[in-house]
N, C-alpha and C positions, 0 to 999 in steps of 0.2 A: 341769210336773206341778202339778196342782190338787188339793189336799185340803179337803174340806168337813166342817165339824163336824155330826155327826147326834146327835139325842137319842132316836131311835127308829126303827123299821122304816119308817114313813112318810117320814121325813127321807131315809133310805137309798135308798128307791125314787126320790124325786124328785131326789136328787143324782145317781144313776146315769143317770136319763133326761136330765139336763141336761149330762152329759158329764164329771162328776167322775172323777179317776183314783184317789182314795183317800178313805177316811172316817176321821175321828177321832170315835170314839163316847165321849160323856161324859153325865153327869148334873149337874144343878143349876148352870146357868150363873150363877145369882146368886153362886156361890162360884168362879166362873171354871173350873168344870169338874171334876167329882169322878167316882169309879168308879161306872159304872152297874150295876144288879142284873144278876145272871146271866141272869134270864129275858129281860130286854131284849137282852142280848148275843146270846142264842140266836135271838130273833126277828129281829134285824138280820142275822145271819149267814145265816138262811134267806131273807131278803128280797132280798139283793143278792149278786152275785159280785165285787164290788170288794173290794180289800183293806180290812181294817178294823182300824185301831190303836185299842185299848181303853185308856182312862185308868186308871192305877193311882194314886190319890190320894185320901186320906180326910179331908183338911181343907182349909180355904181358904188355909193357909199353905204353906210349902215345906218343912216338917219332918213326917214321918209322926206322926199322933196315936197310933197303936198299930201298931208296925212288925210284930209278930207276926201280928196280925189281918190286916194287908195281905198278908203273906205267905201266909196261908191263902186270902184272896181271890184271889190270883194263880192258885193251884192250882185252886180253883172255876172260875175263868174258862177256864183251860186244858181243863177237864173238859167244858165245854159248847161247846168248839170254837175259842175265841179263840187266834190264832197270832201276833198282833202287838201291841204295846203301847207306852203313853206313860208315862214317869215321870221323876223327877228330884227330888232333895232338897238342900237347903242346910243348913249349919251356922249357928249363931246369928251367926257372924262373916262370913257371906256367901260362904263357899267351898263347893264341891261336897262334899256329904256322901257320899264315896265308900263308906264302910262301910255306910251305910243302902242306898244303891243296889245294892251287891253283894248284900246280904241279900235284897232283893226278886229281883234277876236270877237269884240261885241257884235260884229256883223256877220259872223261865221255860224252862229247857232250851234256851238259845241262840236263843230266838226274837228277830226283828228288833224293834227299839224305837227310839223318838224320845225324846231328851232335851228336855223341854218348856220352857215360858217361865220356869222358875225361873232360867234364864240371865239374863233381864232384870233380876233382883234380885241378882245376884252382885256382890260388891265389885269384881272384875275379870272382865268377860265373856270377854275374850280368854283368860285363864288358865282360867276354867271351861270353856271350849270344849276346851281341851287335856285337861283331866280327863275330861270327858264322852266325848271320842274315845277315850281310853285305857280306858274302862269297855266300849267296845264298841258304842255306839249307831251306827247308820247314818245318822241324821238329828238335826239340832238345830232345834227350832222357837223362834224369837225374833223380837221386834220391835226388839231392840236397845236397849230402855229400857223401864222399867214403865209409862211414860205412852203407849207405842205407837210406831208406825213414824215418825210425824212427828218424834218427839224421838230417834229411834234411828237415823237414817240414817247418821250419822258412823260408829257402832259396827258397823252392817251393812256398811258399805264395808270396814271392817278385816276383818271375818269372812269377807267374800267373797273377800279377797286370800289367805286361808289355804288351803293345800293340803288336800283332802279325800281319803278320806271322814273324816268324816260329811259329808252334804249339808246345805247350809243351806236351811232352810225358813222363809220369812218370813211372819209373820201376827201380828195384834194391832194393830186399828185400820188395817188395810191398806185403801187406796182406789185407785180406777182410776189417778188421777194419779201414783201411786208407781211404777207398773209400768215406764215407760220408763227412769226413773233406775236402778231395781234391775236390769233387764235389762241395761242398759249396763254395770253393775258386775259382771255374771256370774251373777246369781242366776237360777235356772230352776225353782224350786219355791215354790209360793205356797199359803197357808192362809187360808180365809175362813169366817167364821160369820155374824154379823149382816149382812154385805154381801149375802148370798144369802136374807135374811129381810126383805123390805120391810115386813111387818107386825109386826116385832120378834120376840123370843124366844117369845112366846106363840102365834105362828103357825109353820106348817111351813116347811121349806126350799121356795123358789120354784124350780122347774125351769128357767124361762126365765132367771132371774137366774144360775143355775149356768151355763147355756149361754152367756150373754154373757161371764162370767168365764173360762170355758173357751176361748171364742174369743180373748179378749185375751191370756190366757197363752200360747196357741199362735200368737199374731201374726196372728190372723184378723179382728181388729176394731180400730176406732179408739177410743182413750181419749177419754172426755168431759172437756173441760177443767173445772178447778176453778173454782167461783164466784169472781168478782173480789172 
């Protein structure tokens, strides 16, 4: 499964053209992805028939800036058609903030959701995985480390050994050369953003880049070796 980060309708169209299986819809990548406006959510849902997971995050950290406002936003996004979400909060001590998560989840009516890369910043990622699973997420997005997949491979191997659900979705500095190692460990779901934007975040998703990643994820292409 290949999930692609989208910032708007044009990204969604190009990601679908390239063979993406699902979208993560966010705003403000300078803050690593915040909640998009309801109007953008509506436009994206009209532009694609792919599943779209919408970010519920109102600050660059992993504690909500205004939990009540975030709950209201969740209801607004449901009203414009959002049916899948991405969220996850930590306490100041690096544990999953189950109370904050439950407060937002109570607004979502049982929608499918991903626990996002807050896990990378948890004091104990394996323990955090268990709490997230108990909250009902069907997916956990993680690089295994705040610095990205390169530094998180050991943790990712540990998580891949755990019985699911949830499904392990690997993303965050993911590169082609990571795929053979991760696939050998049993990972089957991958998440990309900058990797399918050759021109950077100021440019839209590139359909050809998505197609290459789709082929790689599905075992239909050869990985380009990392530079020596």
